[in-house]
Each structure stands twice: as structure tokens, then as C-alpha cells.
C-alpha positions, 0 to 999 in steps of 0.5 A: 500500499502506497503512504504519502509522504503528506500522511507520513508528515502529519503523524510525524507532527501528532507523535511529535505534539503528544510527546511535547504534551507528556513533556510538559506533564512529567515536567510539571509533576517534578516541579510541583510534585503534583501527579495530576494537573487536571481532571483528563489526567486521572478522572478517577484520581482526580474525584478521589483526591477532590473528596479527600481535600474535602474531608481534611477541610471538615477535619481542619474545621472541626479541630479548630473549634476544638482547640477554640473550645480548649482554650476557653475551657482552660480559661475558665477552669484557671479563673474558678479555681483562683475564685475557689482559692479567694473564697477558702482564703476570705472563710479563714479571714471571717473566722479569724475576725470574730477574736479580733479585739481591735479596730487596728485588727479589723482594718487590716482583715478588711483590707485584705478582704477588699483586695480578695474581692478585688481579684475576685471581681477581675478573676470573674471579668476574665476574657479569652482573646476580646471576649468575656468568659462570664458575661452570658449571652453578651461577650463584649461587656464585663460582667460585673462592676464594682464601685471603689471609694478611697480603696474600699470595695462599696457596690458590686453589680452584674451587667452581663447578659442572661445565662447563655450556652455557646456551643461549638460544633465538635464532630458530625452532628455534635457540639460542645458547650464551651462557656459557664455563664457568670449567673451559674458560676457564682450565684447559688441560691439567689445569692452571688458569691461577690456579693457575699465576700463584699457583706463578709467585708462590711461585717468584719469592718463593722465588727459584726461578729454575727453577719460574719458567722451568717455568711460563712454558710453561703460562702461554704455553698458556693465554694461547693458550687465553684468546686463542681463547676471547676472538676466539670471544666476538668472532664470537659477538658479531658473529653476535648483532649481526646477529641484533638487526638482523634482529629489528628489522627484523622487528619494524618491518615486523610493526608497520607491517602491524598498523597498517595492518590495525588502525590507523584513519586519523584524518583519515579517522575524523573524517570518518566521525564528522562525517557519522554525527552529522549523519545521526544528529542529523537521524533524532533530529529526524525521530523528534521530528517523527513522535512530535508527529504525530496525526489531528487536524492533518491535518482 
């Protein structure tokens, strides 16, 4: 069968273009480390890689939520632990004041209670970033206000929002409450622990031992409530740590799967590049030889 020169030349051009495309693909593979540059390279692999990337993005989002929850919870636990210690110290001072015989001693104990109250209010106004931990539904306003005259605390007011659960998504179809509202943390049976401390301070200052003794029971109730909530934050933290570990494992597994599907083996890619380059250069030499042929060379 006679093959026309034009057909031979056309086939040669098609082959050169194909080899050029292969050469470009392997060069990109070596340069980027990616096995696929477009869906056409491997439609099934491209679809698998797309699904895996979406799964990794979802896991990344959940991991960020868990880290946020853990950070908020840790700050809450630290603040509650601080208030627990202050209430213990205030009770000790109150018991000491019952036997205080002189105005000077009562004044010394009053000053100690003033400092405890200021520190307790500061802890109740603790922030995570620019958000108040115990503000209830209001995260941008300090939940507790304090009036101080000549170093003496005279009033404490709650100015936060109503009790509110801040929930964050930590799994598919699951969420975690990460906050404790101030009214839940510091209000026990209708009495606020900060107000209890203020009442105790005023009673010590006035030498009112009956009121001092009467404050021991509500302060003890508040202490028990704070201890319970501190234990709750510890339990939450353990759960969040387990979720963080699981998410880290899943992220690593998903990334490994994605690498298997989408990443090129460097050594293999270089070998294919070198082989394709050799074939491409041979095709170019053949085309160059073909282009110089004419009938007179065969006469």
C-alpha cells in the first residue's frame, strides 16, 4: 500500500505534539510534586483527591473548633480555681475576725478582704481574647462592675447578659458547650458569691460578728458550687483532648491517602521525564530528517 508523504508528515507532527504534552506533564509533575494537573490526567484519581481534600477541610474546621473550646475551657478552669482559693481565704479571714479584739486588727482584715474582692471581680471579668468568659449572652461587656471609694469596695453589680450556652461544633452532628455563664458560676441559691464577699467585708469592718458567722454557710455553698464547676471544666478538658487526638489521627490518615492519590513519586517522575525527553528529541530528529527529503535524493 502506498503511503503519501503528507500522511507520514502529519503522523509525525501528531506524535511530536503528543510527546510534547507528555514532556510538559512530567516537567510539571517534577516541579510541583503533583501527579495530576487536571481531571483529564486521571478522572477517577482527581475525583478521589477532591473528596479527600473536602474531608480534610472539614476535619481542619472541627480541629479549630476543638482548640477554641479547649482554650476557652482552660481559661474558665483557671478563673474558677482562682475564685475558689479566694473564697477559702475569705472564709479564713472571716473566722479570724471573730476573735479580733482591736479596730486596727479589724481594719487589717478588712483591707485583706478588699483585695480579695477586687481580685475575685477581676477573675469574674476574665477574657479569652476580647470575649468575656462569664458574660452570659453578652461577650463584649465586662459582666461585673465594681465601685471603689478610697480603696474600699462599696458595691458590685452584674451587668452581663442572661445565662447562655456557647456551643461549638466538634464533630459530625455533635457540639460542645464551652462556657459557663457568670450567673451559673457565681450565683448560688439566689445569692452571688461576690456579694457574699462584700457582705463579709462590711461585717468585718463593722465588727458585726453575727453577720460574719451567718456568711460562712452561703460562702461554703458557693465554694462547693465553684468546686463542682471546676471539676466540670476538668472533665470537659479531658473530653476535648481526646477529640483533638482523634481529629489529629484522622487528619494524618486523610492526608496520607491524599498523598497516595495525588502526589507523584519524585524518582519515578524523573525517570519518566528523562524517557519522554529522549523520545521527544528522537521524534524531532526524525522530523528534521524527513523535512529535508526530496525526490532528487533518490535519482
